[in-house]
N, CA, C and O atoms as a Tripos MOL2 file, in Angstrom:
@<TRIPOS>MOLECULE
protein
  276   275    69     0     0
PROTEIN
NO_CHARGES

@<TRIPOS>ATOM
      1 N         -13.2440   -3.7900   -3.1830 N.3       1 UNK1
      2 CA        -11.4950   -4.0510   -2.6380 C.3       1 UNK1
      3 C         -11.4520   -2.4020   -1.7410 C.2       1 UNK1
      4 O         -11.6610   -1.3690   -2.3770 O.2       1 UNK1
      5 N         -11.2310   -2.3780   -0.6060 N.am      2 UNK2
      6 CA        -10.7260   -1.5860    0.3130 C.3       2 UNK2
      7 C          -9.7170   -0.9830   -0.2270 C.2       2 UNK2
      8 O         -10.0050    0.1220   -0.6860 O.2       2 UNK2
      9 N          -7.9710   -1.5020   -0.4090 N.am      3 UNK3
     10 CA         -7.3380   -1.2300   -0.6530 C.3       3 UNK3
     11 C          -6.7270   -1.7680   -1.8600 C.2       3 UNK3
     12 O          -5.7290   -2.4710   -2.0120 O.2       3 UNK3
     13 N          -7.6690   -1.2080   -2.7870 N.am      4 UNK4
     14 CA         -7.3570   -1.8800   -3.8720 C.3       4 UNK4
     15 C          -6.1490   -1.3540   -4.9370 C.2       4 UNK4
     16 O          -5.7800   -2.0700   -5.8690 O.2       4 UNK4
     17 N          -5.4610    0.2720   -4.6250 N.am      5 UNK5
     18 CA         -4.5800    1.1810   -4.5080 C.3       5 UNK5
     19 C          -3.1240    0.9880   -4.6360 C.2       5 UNK5
     20 O          -2.2420    1.2120   -5.4650 O.2       5 UNK5
     21 N          -3.2680    0.4010   -3.2880 N.am      6 UNK6
     22 CA         -2.1170   -0.4110   -2.7330 C.3       6 UNK6
     23 C          -1.5200   -1.3530   -3.3640 C.2       6 UNK6
     24 O          -0.2980   -1.2360   -3.2710 O.2       6 UNK6
     25 N          -1.9120   -2.3910   -4.0720 N.am      7 UNK7
     26 CA         -2.2630   -3.4290   -4.7950 C.3       7 UNK7
     27 C          -1.8800   -2.9920   -6.7950 C.2       7 UNK7
     28 O          -1.0710   -3.6000   -7.4960 O.2       7 UNK7
     29 N          -2.4310   -2.2480   -7.0710 N.am      8 UNK8
     30 CA         -1.9100   -1.2210   -8.2780 C.3       8 UNK8
     31 C          -1.6510   -0.6410   -7.5200 C.2       8 UNK8
     32 O          -2.6530   -0.3680   -6.8600 O.2       8 UNK8
     33 N          -0.4510   -0.0420   -6.9890 N.am      9 UNK9
     34 CA          1.2110    0.3600   -7.3870 C.3       9 UNK9
     35 C           1.9290   -0.5700   -6.7990 C.2       9 UNK9
     36 O           3.1330   -0.3210   -6.7320 O.2       9 UNK9
     37 N           1.6410   -1.3610   -6.4430 N.am     10 UNK10
     38 CA          2.6220   -2.7500   -6.5070 C.3      10 UNK10
     39 C           2.9170   -3.5500   -7.4800 C.2      10 UNK10
     40 O           3.9190   -4.2240   -7.7190 O.2      10 UNK10
     41 N           1.8310   -3.3830   -8.0680 N.am     11 UNK11
     42 CA          1.3770   -4.5480   -9.4030 C.3      11 UNK11
     43 C           2.6730   -3.7690  -10.3550 C.2      11 UNK11
     44 O           3.4590   -4.4500  -11.0140 O.2      11 UNK11
     45 N           2.7320   -2.4560  -10.3090 N.am     12 UNK12
     46 CA          2.7600   -0.7980  -11.5730 C.3      12 UNK12
     47 C           4.2780   -1.7690  -10.7720 C.2      12 UNK12
     48 O           4.1350   -2.9650  -11.0250 O.2      12 UNK12
     49 N           5.3080   -1.5570  -10.1080 N.am     13 UNK13
     50 CA          6.1700   -1.2880   -9.9140 C.3      13 UNK13
     51 C           7.1880   -2.1770   -9.3010 C.2      13 UNK13
     52 O           8.2560   -1.8960   -8.7570 O.2      13 UNK13
     53 N           6.3280   -3.8550   -9.6210 N.am     14 UNK14
     54 CA          6.4810   -5.3410  -10.0640 C.3      14 UNK14
     55 C           6.9960   -5.2140   -9.3830 C.2      14 UNK14
     56 O           8.0700   -4.6190   -9.4750 O.2      14 UNK14
     57 N           6.4260   -5.8120   -8.0450 N.am     15 UNK15
     58 CA          6.5920   -6.2730   -6.6640 C.3      15 UNK15
     59 C           5.7370   -7.1500   -6.8400 C.2      15 UNK15
     60 O           4.7640   -7.3970   -7.5520 O.2      15 UNK15
     61 N           6.5540   -7.7280   -5.7090 N.am     16 UNK16
     62 CA          5.4340   -9.0130   -4.7860 C.3      16 UNK16
     63 C           4.8780   -8.6850   -3.8290 C.2      16 UNK16
     64 O           5.1450   -7.4890   -3.7130 O.2      16 UNK16
     65 N           3.9230   -9.1360   -2.6160 N.am     17 UNK17
     66 CA          3.1780   -9.3750   -1.7410 C.3      17 UNK17
     67 C           4.9870   -8.7170    0.0310 C.2      17 UNK17
     68 O           5.3300   -7.9920    0.9650 O.2      17 UNK17
     69 N           5.3320  -10.0050   -1.0410 N.am     18 UNK18
     70 CA          6.0270  -10.7380   -0.0350 C.3      18 UNK18
     71 C           7.7490   -9.1270    0.0570 C.2      18 UNK18
     72 O           8.3820   -8.6860    1.0160 O.2      18 UNK18
     73 N           7.7970   -8.8800   -1.1670 N.am     19 UNK19
     74 CA          8.8200   -7.9580   -1.5090 C.3      19 UNK19
     75 C           8.7230   -6.4930   -0.6780 C.2      19 UNK19
     76 O           9.6060   -5.8040   -0.1670 O.2      19 UNK19
     77 N           7.0280   -6.2920   -0.7800 N.am     20 UNK20
     78 CA          6.7790   -5.6070    0.1390 C.3      20 UNK20
     79 C           6.3990   -5.6360    1.3180 C.2      20 UNK20
     80 O           6.4770   -4.5680    1.9260 O.2      20 UNK20
     81 N           5.9040   -6.7470    1.9940 N.am     21 UNK21
     82 CA          5.7710   -6.5320    3.4420 C.3      21 UNK21
     83 C           7.7260   -6.1290    3.9280 C.2      21 UNK21
     84 O           8.0690   -5.4900    4.9230 O.2      21 UNK21
     85 N           8.4750   -6.6140    3.0910 N.am     22 UNK22
     86 CA          9.6280   -7.1330    3.9000 C.3      22 UNK22
     87 C          10.1210   -5.1860    4.0740 C.2      22 UNK22
     88 O          10.5800   -4.6600    5.0880 O.2      22 UNK22
     89 N           9.8120   -4.4850    2.6950 N.am     23 UNK23
     90 CA         10.1210   -2.6540    2.8220 C.3      23 UNK23
     91 C           9.2100   -2.4310    3.6880 C.2      23 UNK23
     92 O           8.8820   -1.2460    3.6250 O.2      23 UNK23
     93 N           8.5200   -3.1140    4.6320 N.am     24 UNK24
     94 CA          7.6740   -2.8100    5.6630 C.3      24 UNK24
     95 C           7.8550   -3.2670    7.0070 C.2      24 UNK24
     96 O           7.3860   -2.8960    8.0830 O.2      24 UNK24
     97 N           8.8800   -4.4220    6.5760 N.am     25 UNK25
     98 CA          9.1680   -4.7270    8.0370 C.3      25 UNK25
     99 C           7.4370   -5.4660    8.6900 C.2      25 UNK25
    100 O           7.0680   -5.3980    9.8620 O.2      25 UNK25
    101 N           6.8730   -5.9350    7.8650 N.am     26 UNK26
    102 CA          5.9250   -7.1530    7.8520 C.3      26 UNK26
    103 C           5.8000   -8.3760    7.4100 C.2      26 UNK26
    104 O           6.6190   -8.8530    6.6250 O.2      26 UNK26
    105 N           4.4810   -9.2170    7.9780 N.am     27 UNK27
    106 CA          4.7710  -10.5040    7.1980 C.3      27 UNK27
    107 C           4.0320   -9.7600    6.0240 C.2      27 UNK27
    108 O           3.5040   -8.6570    5.8820 O.2      27 UNK27
    109 N           4.3550  -11.4700    4.8400 N.am     28 UNK28
    110 CA          3.3780  -10.7780    3.8800 C.3      28 UNK28
    111 C           2.6080  -11.5580    4.5600 C.2      28 UNK28
    112 O           3.2040  -11.3630    5.6190 O.2      28 UNK28
    113 N           1.6610  -12.3870    4.8930 N.am     29 UNK29
    114 CA          0.2240  -12.3070    5.1790 C.3      29 UNK29
    115 C          -0.8330  -11.1520    5.8830 C.2      29 UNK29
    116 O          -2.0500  -10.9680    5.8470 O.2      29 UNK29
    117 N           0.4510  -10.4130    6.6090 N.am     30 UNK30
    118 CA         -0.4870   -9.0400    6.9940 C.3      30 UNK30
    119 C           0.1730   -7.9440    6.2960 C.2      30 UNK30
    120 O           0.6830   -6.9430    6.7990 O.2      30 UNK30
    121 N           0.1070   -8.2100    5.2980 N.am     31 UNK31
    122 CA          0.4990   -7.2310    4.1390 C.3      31 UNK31
    123 C          -0.3920   -7.4180    2.9890 C.2      31 UNK31
    124 O          -0.5710   -6.6770    2.0230 O.2      31 UNK31
    125 N          -1.1390   -9.0330    3.3990 N.am     32 UNK32
    126 CA         -1.6920   -9.5370    1.9800 C.3      32 UNK32
    127 C          -3.6050   -8.7220    2.9540 C.2      32 UNK32
    128 O          -4.6760   -8.2110    2.6280 O.2      32 UNK32
    129 N          -3.0000   -9.0580    3.9260 N.am     33 UNK33
    130 CA         -4.2300   -8.7720    4.9660 C.3      33 UNK33
    131 C          -5.1030   -6.7290    3.7040 C.2      33 UNK33
    132 O          -5.9500   -6.2240    2.9660 O.2      33 UNK33
    133 N          -3.0980   -6.5400    4.9940 N.am     34 UNK34
    134 CA         -3.8990   -4.4770    4.3600 C.3      34 UNK34
    135 C          -4.7210   -5.1930    2.6240 C.2      34 UNK34
    136 O          -5.9410   -5.1170    2.4760 O.2      34 UNK34
    137 N          -4.2320   -5.5310    2.0290 N.am     35 UNK35
    138 CA         -4.4990   -5.2500    0.4980 C.3      35 UNK35
    139 C          -5.9140   -5.9930    0.1390 C.2      35 UNK35
    140 O          -6.6280   -5.8640   -0.8550 O.2      35 UNK35
    141 N          -6.0720   -6.8410    1.3340 N.am     36 UNK36
    142 CA         -7.2180   -6.7620    0.6760 C.3      36 UNK36
    143 C          -8.6350   -6.7010    1.2110 C.2      36 UNK36
    144 O          -9.5780   -7.4220    0.8840 O.2      36 UNK36
    145 N          -8.6130   -5.5620    2.2240 N.am     37 UNK37
    146 CA         -9.2800   -4.3510    3.3680 C.3      37 UNK37
    147 C          -9.3750   -5.3620    4.1910 C.2      37 UNK37
    148 O         -10.6040   -5.3820    4.2710 O.2      37 UNK37
    149 N          -9.0150   -6.2480    4.8880 N.am     38 UNK38
    150 CA         -9.1240   -7.0410    6.2790 C.3      38 UNK38
    151 C          -8.5200   -6.4430    7.1340 C.2      38 UNK38
    152 O          -9.4470   -6.0580    7.8460 O.2      38 UNK38
    153 N          -7.5840   -6.0690    7.5990 N.am     39 UNK39
    154 CA         -6.5530   -5.1190    8.0950 C.3      39 UNK39
    155 C          -6.1400   -4.0530    7.9310 C.2      39 UNK39
    156 O          -5.3620   -3.8850    6.9910 O.2      39 UNK39
    157 N          -6.4660   -3.0510    8.6940 N.am     40 UNK40
    158 CA         -7.1410   -1.5680    8.4240 C.3      40 UNK40
    159 C          -4.9890   -0.7830    8.4970 C.2      40 UNK40
    160 O          -4.0030   -1.1920    9.1090 O.2      40 UNK40
    161 N          -5.1370    0.0520    7.8220 N.am     41 UNK41
    162 CA         -3.3270   -0.1310    6.9470 C.3      41 UNK41
    163 C          -3.4310    1.0990    8.0650 C.2      41 UNK41
    164 O          -4.2160    2.0280    7.8740 O.2      41 UNK41
    165 N          -2.1100    1.0020    9.9000 N.am     42 UNK42
    166 CA         -1.8840    1.1630   10.3170 C.3      42 UNK42
    167 C          -0.4940    2.6960    9.9710 C.2      42 UNK42
    168 O           0.6710    2.6850    9.5730 O.2      42 UNK42
    169 N          -1.4220    3.7600   10.3760 N.am     43 UNK43
    170 CA         -1.3050    5.2590   10.2390 C.3      43 UNK43
    171 C           0.2440    5.1120    9.5280 C.2      43 UNK43
    172 O           0.3890    5.4440    8.3510 O.2      43 UNK43
    173 N           0.9220    4.8010   10.0050 N.am     44 UNK44
    174 CA          3.0450    4.9110   10.3980 C.3      44 UNK44
    175 C           3.1910    3.6920    9.2390 C.2      44 UNK44
    176 O           4.3560    3.5140    8.8810 O.2      44 UNK44
    177 N           2.3320    2.9550    8.6940 N.am     45 UNK45
    178 CA          2.5580    1.8670    7.6320 C.3      45 UNK45
    179 C           2.3760    3.1490    6.3380 C.2      45 UNK45
    180 O           3.2670    3.6810    5.6760 O.2      45 UNK45
    181 N           1.4700    3.2860    6.3130 N.am     46 UNK46
    182 CA          0.6220    4.4340    4.9660 C.3      46 UNK46
    183 C           1.0330    5.2060    4.2850 C.2      46 UNK46
    184 O           1.0150    5.3120    3.0580 O.2      46 UNK46
    185 N           1.8820    6.4620    5.9180 N.am     47 UNK47
    186 CA          2.8630    7.0120    5.4660 C.3      47 UNK47
    187 C           3.5510    5.7610    4.5860 C.2      47 UNK47
    188 O           3.1400    5.3950    3.4850 O.2      47 UNK47
    189 N           4.6100    5.2250    5.2610 N.am     48 UNK48
    190 CA          5.9210    3.8680    4.2700 C.3      48 UNK48
    191 C           5.5480    3.9970    3.0340 C.2      48 UNK48
    192 O           6.3000    4.3960    2.1460 O.2      48 UNK48
    193 N           4.3430    3.6680    2.8690 N.am     49 UNK49
    194 CA          3.9910    3.2800    1.6910 C.3      49 UNK49
    195 C           3.8400    4.6970    0.7190 C.2      49 UNK49
    196 O           4.2870    4.5960   -0.4240 O.2      49 UNK49
    197 N           3.4030    5.6360    1.0080 N.am     50 UNK50
    198 CA          3.1180    6.7200    0.5110 C.3      50 UNK50
    199 C           4.4980    7.9540   -0.2470 C.2      50 UNK50
    200 O           4.5290    8.7960   -1.1450 O.2      50 UNK50
    201 N           5.6240    7.2890    0.9390 N.am     51 UNK51
    202 CA          6.5030    7.9850    0.6260 C.3      51 UNK51
    203 C           7.5250    6.9980   -0.0980 C.2      51 UNK51
    204 O           8.5050    7.4630   -0.6780 O.2      51 UNK51
    205 N           7.2570    5.5080   -0.0510 N.am     52 UNK52
    206 CA          8.1710    4.6230   -0.7960 C.3      52 UNK52
    207 C           7.3620    4.4550   -2.7110 C.2      52 UNK52
    208 O           7.8140    3.7680   -3.6270 O.2      52 UNK52
    209 N           5.8970    5.5040   -2.7380 N.am     53 UNK53
    210 CA          5.7170    4.3600   -3.7930 C.3      53 UNK53
    211 C           5.1990    6.6680   -4.5690 C.2      53 UNK53
    212 O           4.2190    7.1190   -5.1620 O.2      53 UNK53
    213 N           6.1140    7.1260   -4.2120 N.am     54 UNK54
    214 CA          5.9510    8.6540   -4.5550 C.3      54 UNK54
    215 C           4.7580    9.0330   -4.6400 C.2      54 UNK54
    216 O           4.4670    9.2290   -5.8200 O.2      54 UNK54
    217 N           3.6360    9.3000   -3.7040 N.am     55 UNK55
    218 CA          2.0770    9.1180   -3.9250 C.3      55 UNK55
    219 C           1.8820    9.6680   -2.9720 C.2      55 UNK55
    220 O           2.9660   10.1900   -2.7120 O.2      55 UNK55
    221 N           0.8880   10.0450   -1.8820 N.am     56 UNK56
    222 CA          0.3060   10.3030   -1.2200 C.3      56 UNK56
    223 C          -1.0250    9.7360   -0.5330 C.2      56 UNK56
    224 O          -2.0550    9.3390   -1.0780 O.2      56 UNK56
    225 N          -0.7170    9.8120    0.7420 N.am     57 UNK57
    226 CA         -2.0140    8.8400    1.5330 C.3      57 UNK57
    227 C          -3.4750    9.0650    1.3420 C.2      57 UNK57
    228 O          -4.2630    8.2140    1.7530 O.2      57 UNK57
    229 N          -3.9050   10.1660    0.7370 N.am     58 UNK58
    230 CA         -5.0080   10.0560   -0.2590 C.3      58 UNK58
    231 C          -5.4800    9.6990   -1.1240 C.2      58 UNK58
    232 O          -6.6450    9.4120   -1.4010 O.2      58 UNK58
    233 N          -3.7880    9.6770   -2.0830 N.am     59 UNK59
    234 CA         -4.8050    8.9470   -2.6900 C.3      59 UNK59
    235 C          -4.3530    7.2810   -2.9560 C.2      59 UNK59
    236 O          -4.7120    6.5120   -3.8480 O.2      59 UNK59
    237 N          -3.5810    7.1110   -2.0030 N.am     60 UNK60
    238 CA         -3.9980    5.4640   -1.1400 C.3      60 UNK60
    239 C          -5.1210    4.8170   -0.7960 C.2      60 UNK60
    240 O          -5.5020    3.6760   -1.0540 O.2      60 UNK60
    241 N          -5.9420    6.3050    0.2490 N.am     61 UNK61
    242 CA         -7.3690    5.7540    0.4020 C.3      61 UNK61
    243 C          -8.0780    6.4870   -0.2410 C.2      61 UNK61
    244 O          -8.8520    7.2410    0.3490 O.2      61 UNK61
    245 N          -8.0270    6.4690   -1.2020 N.am     62 UNK62
    246 CA         -8.9890    6.9420   -2.8110 C.3      62 UNK62
    247 C          -9.8950    8.3090   -2.2380 C.2      62 UNK62
    248 O         -11.1220    8.3780   -2.1650 O.2      62 UNK62
    249 N          -9.0270    9.2190   -1.9110 N.am     63 UNK63
    250 CA         -9.6960   10.4210   -1.4830 C.3      63 UNK63
    251 C          -9.5550   11.9160   -2.5480 C.2      63 UNK63
    252 O          -9.8720   13.1010   -2.6490 O.2      63 UNK63
    253 N          -8.7290   10.6380   -3.2780 N.am     64 UNK64
    254 CA         -8.1230   11.8230   -5.0480 C.3      64 UNK64
    255 C          -7.1500   10.5370   -6.0030 C.2      64 UNK64
    256 O          -6.3270    9.6490   -5.7780 O.2      64 UNK64
    257 N          -7.6920   10.9850   -6.8510 N.am     65 UNK65
    258 CA         -7.5570   10.2660   -7.9220 C.3      65 UNK65
    259 C          -5.6680   11.2500   -8.8790 C.2      65 UNK65
    260 O          -5.1260   11.1230   -9.9770 O.2      65 UNK65
    261 N          -5.4050   12.0060   -7.7640 N.am     66 UNK66
    262 CA         -3.4080   12.5950   -8.6550 C.3      66 UNK66
    263 C          -2.8890   11.6340   -8.2420 C.2      66 UNK66
    264 O          -3.1490   11.6650   -7.0400 O.2      66 UNK66
    265 N          -2.2540   10.6870   -8.4550 N.am     67 UNK67
    266 CA         -0.9170    9.5250   -7.9420 C.3      67 UNK67
    267 C          -0.3220   10.3020   -7.8860 C.2      67 UNK67
    268 O          -0.7630   11.0090   -6.9790 O.2      67 UNK67
    269 N           0.9420   10.9440   -8.5140 N.am     68 UNK68
    270 CA          1.9990   11.2720   -8.0090 C.3      68 UNK68
    271 C           1.8250   12.8200   -7.4430 C.2      68 UNK68
    272 O           1.2550   13.7530   -8.0090 O.2      68 UNK68
    273 N           2.5300   12.8120   -6.0760 N.am     69 UNK69
    274 CA          2.8540   14.3700   -5.9000 C.3      69 UNK69
    275 C           3.4920   14.7390   -6.1730 C.2      69 UNK69
    276 O           3.6390   15.9460   -5.9780 O.2      69 UNK69
@<TRIPOS>BOND
     1     1     2 1
     2     2     3 1
     3     3     4 2
     4     3     5 am
     5     5     6 1
     6     6     7 1
     7     7     8 2
     8     7     9 am
     9     9    10 1
    10    10    11 1
    11    11    12 2
    12    11    13 am
    13    13    14 1
    14    14    15 1
    15    15    16 2
    16    15    17 am
    17    17    18 1
    18    18    19 1
    19    19    20 2
    20    19    21 am
    21    21    22 1
    22    22    23 1
    23    23    24 2
    24    23    25 am
    25    25    26 1
    26    26    27 1
    27    27    28 2
    28    27    29 am
    29    29    30 1
    30    30    31 1
    31    31    32 2
    32    31    33 am
    33    33    34 1
    34    34    35 1
    35    35    36 2
    36    35    37 am
    37    37    38 1
    38    38    39 1
    39    39    40 2
    40    39    41 am
    41    41    42 1
    42    42    43 1
    43    43    44 2
    44    43    45 am
    45    45    46 1
    46    46    47 1
    47    47    48 2
    48    47    49 am
    49    49    50 1
    50    50    51 1
    51    51    52 2
    52    51    53 am
    53    53    54 1
    54    54    55 1
    55    55    56 2
    56    55    57 am
    57    57    58 1
    58    58    59 1
    59    59    60 2
    60    59    61 am
    61    61    62 1
    62    62    63 1
    63    63    64 2
    64    63    65 am
    65    65    66 1
    66    66    67 1
    67    67    68 2
    68    67    69 am
    69    69    70 1
    70    70    71 1
    71    71    72 2
    72    71    73 am
    73    73    74 1
    74    74    75 1
    75    75    76 2
    76    75    77 am
    77    77    78 1
    78    78    79 1
    79    79    80 2
    80    79    81 am
    81    81    82 1
    82    82    83 1
    83    83    84 2
    84    83    85 am
    85    85    86 1
    86    86    87 1
    87    87    88 2
    88    87    89 am
    89    89    90 1
    90    90    91 1
    91    91    92 2
    92    91    93 am
    93    93    94 1
    94    94    95 1
    95    95    96 2
    96    95    97 am
    97    97    98 1
    98    98    99 1
    99    99   100 2
   100    99   101 am
   101   101   102 1
   102   102   103 1
   103   103   104 2
   104   103   105 am
   105   105   106 1
   106   106   107 1
   107   107   108 2
   108   107   109 am
   109   109   110 1
   110   110   111 1
   111   111   112 2
   112   111   113 am
   113   113   114 1
   114   114   115 1
   115   115   116 2
   116   115   117 am
   117   117   118 1
   118   118   119 1
   119   119   120 2
   120   119   121 am
   121   121   122 1
   122   122   123 1
   123   123   124 2
   124   123   125 am
   125   125   126 1
   126   126   127 1
   127   127   128 2
   128   127   129 am
   129   129   130 1
   130   130   131 1
   131   131   132 2
   132   131   133 am
   133   133   134 1
   134   134   135 1
   135   135   136 2
   136   135   137 am
   137   137   138 1
   138   138   139 1
   139   139   140 2
   140   139   141 am
   141   141   142 1
   142   142   143 1
   143   143   144 2
   144   143   145 am
   145   145   146 1
   146   146   147 1
   147   147   148 2
   148   147   149 am
   149   149   150 1
   150   150   151 1
   151   151   152 2
   152   151   153 am
   153   153   154 1
   154   154   155 1
   155   155   156 2
   156   155   157 am
   157   157   158 1
   158   158   159 1
   159   159   160 2
   160   159   161 am
   161   161   162 1
   162   162   163 1
   163   163   164 2
   164   163   165 am
   165   165   166 1
   166   166   167 1
   167   167   168 2
   168   167   169 am
   169   169   170 1
   170   170   171 1
   171   171   172 2
   172   171   173 am
   173   173   174 1
   174   174   175 1
   175   175   176 2
   176   175   177 am
   177   177   178 1
   178   178   179 1
   179   179   180 2
   180   179   181 am
   181   181   182 1
   182   182   183 1
   183   183   184 2
   184   183   185 am
   185   185   186 1
   186   186   187 1
   187   187   188 2
   188   187   189 am
   189   189   190 1
   190   190   191 1
   191   191   192 2
   192   191   193 am
   193   193   194 1
   194   194   195 1
   195   195   196 2
   196   195   197 am
   197   197   198 1
   198   198   199 1
   199   199   200 2
   200   199   201 am
   201   201   202 1
   202   202   203 1
   203   203   204 2
   204   203   205 am
   205   205   206 1
   206   206   207 1
   207   207   208 2
   208   207   209 am
   209   209   210 1
   210   210   211 1
   211   211   212 2
   212   211   213 am
   213   213   214 1
   214   214   215 1
   215   215   216 2
   216   215   217 am
   217   217   218 1
   218   218   219 1
   219   219   220 2
   220   219   221 am
   221   221   222 1
   222   222   223 1
   223   223   224 2
   224   223   225 am
   225   225   226 1
   226   226   227 1
   227   227   228 2
   228   227   229 am
   229   229   230 1
   230   230   231 1
   231   231   232 2
   232   231   233 am
   233   233   234 1
   234   234   235 1
   235   235   236 2
   236   235   237 am
   237   237   238 1
   238   238   239 1
   239   239   240 2
   240   239   241 am
   241   241   242 1
   242   242   243 1
   243   243   244 2
   244   243   245 am
   245   245   246 1
   246   246   247 1
   247   247   248 2
   248   247   249 am
   249   249   250 1
   250   250   251 1
   251   251   252 2
   252   251   253 am
   253   253   254 1
   254   254   255 1
   255   255   256 2
   256   255   257 am
   257   257   258 1
   258   258   259 1
   259   259   260 2
   260   259   261 am
   261   261   262 1
   262   262   263 1
   263   263   264 2
   264   263   265 am
   265   265   266 1
   266   266   267 1
   267   267   268 2
   268   267   269 am
   269   269   270 1
   270   270   271 1
   271   271   272 2
   272   271   273 am
   273   273   274 1
   274   274   275 1
   275   275   276 2
@<TRIPOS>SUBSTRUCTURE
     1 UNK1         2 RESIDUE 1 A UNK
     2 UNK2         6 RESIDUE 1 A UNK
     3 UNK3        10 RESIDUE 1 A UNK
     4 UNK4        14 RESIDUE 1 A UNK
     5 UNK5        18 RESIDUE 1 A UNK
     6 UNK6        22 RESIDUE 1 A UNK
     7 UNK7        26 RESIDUE 1 A UNK
     8 UNK8        30 RESIDUE 1 A UNK
     9 UNK9        34 RESIDUE 1 A UNK
    10 UNK10       38 RESIDUE 1 A UNK
    11 UNK11       42 RESIDUE 1 A UNK
    12 UNK12       46 RESIDUE 1 A UNK
    13 UNK13       50 RESIDUE 1 A UNK
    14 UNK14       54 RESIDUE 1 A UNK
    15 UNK15       58 RESIDUE 1 A UNK
    16 UNK16       62 RESIDUE 1 A UNK
    17 UNK17       66 RESIDUE 1 A UNK
    18 UNK18       70 RESIDUE 1 A UNK
    19 UNK19       74 RESIDUE 1 A UNK
    20 UNK20       78 RESIDUE 1 A UNK
    21 UNK21       82 RESIDUE 1 A UNK
    22 UNK22       86 RESIDUE 1 A UNK
    23 UNK23       90 RESIDUE 1 A UNK
    24 UNK24       94 RESIDUE 1 A UNK
    25 UNK25       98 RESIDUE 1 A UNK
    26 UNK26      102 RESIDUE 1 A UNK
    27 UNK27      106 RESIDUE 1 A UNK
    28 UNK28      110 RESIDUE 1 A UNK
    29 UNK29      114 RESIDUE 1 A UNK
    30 UNK30      118 RESIDUE 1 A UNK
    31 UNK31      122 RESIDUE 1 A UNK
    32 UNK32      126 RESIDUE 1 A UNK
    33 UNK33      130 RESIDUE 1 A UNK
    34 UNK34      134 RESIDUE 1 A UNK
    35 UNK35      138 RESIDUE 1 A UNK
    36 UNK36      142 RESIDUE 1 A UNK
    37 UNK37      146 RESIDUE 1 A UNK
    38 UNK38      150 RESIDUE 1 A UNK
    39 UNK39      154 RESIDUE 1 A UNK
    40 UNK40      158 RESIDUE 1 A UNK
    41 UNK41      162 RESIDUE 1 A UNK
    42 UNK42      166 RESIDUE 1 A UNK
    43 UNK43      170 RESIDUE 1 A UNK
    44 UNK44      174 RESIDUE 1 A UNK
    45 UNK45      178 RESIDUE 1 A UNK
    46 UNK46      182 RESIDUE 1 A UNK
    47 UNK47      186 RESIDUE 1 A UNK
    48 UNK48      190 RESIDUE 1 A UNK
    49 UNK49      194 RESIDUE 1 A UNK
    50 UNK50      198 RESIDUE 1 A UNK
    51 UNK51      202 RESIDUE 1 A UNK
    52 UNK52      206 RESIDUE 1 A UNK
    53 UNK53      210 RESIDUE 1 A UNK
    54 UNK54      214 RESIDUE 1 A UNK
    55 UNK55      218 RESIDUE 1 A UNK
    56 UNK56      222 RESIDUE 1 A UNK
    57 UNK57      226 RESIDUE 1 A UNK
    58 UNK58      230 RESIDUE 1 A UNK
    59 UNK59      234 RESIDUE 1 A UNK
    60 UNK60      238 RESIDUE 1 A UNK
    61 UNK61      242 RESIDUE 1 A UNK
    62 UNK62      246 RESIDUE 1 A UNK
    63 UNK63      250 RESIDUE 1 A UNK
    64 UNK64      254 RESIDUE 1 A UNK
    65 UNK65      258 RESIDUE 1 A UNK
    66 UNK66      262 RESIDUE 1 A UNK
    67 UNK67      266 RESIDUE 1 A UNK
    68 UNK68      270 RESIDUE 1 A UNK
    69 UNK69      274 RESIDUE 1 A UNK
């Protein structure tokens, strides 16, 4: 799963896909596609997710295992 970490971050925050989609101003289906790796996450969305979860884009992308910045 390409973007497993965004699912893990969402679940750790006790959020639904729909709630995160609303935060990102996209549909639940689009967000689901991000989690499943069926759609690449645009840079602006990646940055928004990192800021929301107080983590780095590198963590979300799997380039580091350091979760919090």
